[in-house]
N, C-alpha and C positions, 0 to 999 in steps of 0.2 A: 677584471684583471685576474690572471691566473698566478697564484703564488709562485714567485721565483722565475717567472717567464716574461711577463709584461712589465714595462716601466710606466709609472704615472705620467700623464701629459698635462702639465700645468697651463692655466690661462687660455684654454681653448673653448670654443662654443660646442655645446652638446644639445641635442634635441631628443625629446622622448615622444614615442608614439605608442598609444594603447591600442590593442587590436580589437577593442570594442566587445560588445556582448556576445558576438558570434565567435570570438577568440581566434579569428582568422586575419592574417595580415593582408592588406591591400583591398579590403572591402569597404563599402560605403559607410560603415559605422566606426571606422578607425578615427581616433582623436589624436592630433598632434598638439602637444603642450608648448607654451612659449619657451624659447631657447634659454639656456642658462650657460654659465661659464664654469669651468673647473677652477678650483682655487690653486694656490701656489703648490699644494701637495698633490694636485690632480684629482681632488675630491669634488663631487657634485651631489646635490640632493634635490629630489623631486618629492614633495610631501603630499599627504592627503590623497593617495591614489586608490582607485578601486581595485579589487582583486582581478587578476587576469594576467595575460601575457603582454609584454612590452618589448620595444626595441629602442636602444639608445644609439643615435648616430652622432659621430664626431665630425665636425666640419673640417675636412682636410684642406679646404681653401683658406681657413683662418690663418692670418699672418703669424700667429703664435705656434701653429702646428710645426713640429720639428721637420726640417729638411731631410729628406732621405728615409723618413719613417714609412714603412709599408703597412697598409691596411691588411690585417690578417683574417678579416671576416669573409 
């Protein structure tokens, strides 16, 4: 979330993907962690992570995802 620009999205499903030891997205060593949900304030936590690059995906098909909200990524 960028300060002053994005609004938190409460109660939606998020998925975390680690880009693996090669640090490249979309390769065989990528690891997708079990999905989690944001809390009422839009906060989520994935703990115990290895160093490296990650991508967080928000499930826009989640019934709690706000209607009319546009994915800016």
